[in-house]
N, C-alpha and C positions, 0 to 999 in steps of 0.2 A: 103293458100299456098299449092302447089302441090309438090309431091315427084318426084325426078329424080335420075337416076344413070348414072354415066359415067364409062366406062371401059377403062383402060389405058394399053397400051402395049409399050414396049421399041422399039425404032426405030433402035437401035444397039444391037442386041441380045447378042453380046460378052460382053456388059456391065454387063449382068447378070452372066456370067461365070468368067470373069476376074476382074470384079469390074469396077466402073466408073472411067473415066479419070479425070483430075483436073477440067476441065470446067463442066463436067457432075456432079461431086460431089458437086460443088458449087450450081448448078441449083437444084439438089435434096434436098439440105438443104433449099433452098427457097421454093421448092415444099412442103416439110414437114411443114414449117412455115405457108405457105398459107393455107394448110388443117387444121392445128391446129387453125388458125385464124377463119376459117369457123365454127369449133367446138365451139370456145369461143363466137362467135356471134350467136350461136345456129342455124346456118344455115345448117351445116353438121350433119347428124345423125350418120354416121360411115364411116370409110375408112380403107382400108387394102390391102394386096396383098397375092397372093398364095405363098407358101413357096417352090416353085420349082425354078430352075435356067435355064430352057431351053426355047425354043421358045413358049411353051404353057403358060408361066408365064404371069399373068396379075394382075392388081390392080383394085379396085373399090372405088368409092366415092358415097355414098347415101346422098342426100341433099334435101333441100326444096328451091323452087323458086316460084315467083308469076305466072310465065308463061314460055313457051318454050323459048322465047327471052331472058329472064333473066337467065334461066338455061344455055343456050348457052354462054352467057357472062361470067358466073361463070366458066364454063368449060374452055373456051378459055383464061381466065385470069390466070389459073393455070400455074405457071412458067415452069413446065416440058412440058406442051402442047405448050405454047407460044414460047418456045425456040426450039421446035422440038426434044427434047430428047425423048418424048413420043407422041404417037398418042392416041387420045381419041374418043370414040363414045358415044353419048348421047342417053338415052332411057327414056321415061316416066316410072315411077315406082310406086308401091304401097306397102308399108310395111304392111303385113297382121298380122304377129305375131312377137313379140320381147320381150325378157325377160325384165321385169321391165316396160313394156309399155302395157297399156290395150286399 
């Protein structure tokens, strides 16, 4: 398995300042459930977001996939990406050091 990272940014920056509208809130719940599912399946290594609320805010998902095609499928299946609430950009990645991992 290879490691990949995708970077997420909100398509509506006001969502970060004012909070999500009803539809966005529902999609974000599905997004979190999707990422937690990747963790449960031991496909995701970690995910999180910056603690800012401006246009510089972004989230990341570091995960494993067999190849670029599967990595793209995983990223595009994320409900926040699929719905257009967030835009994602995929990069090949390599975790070099991590607490609890040798």
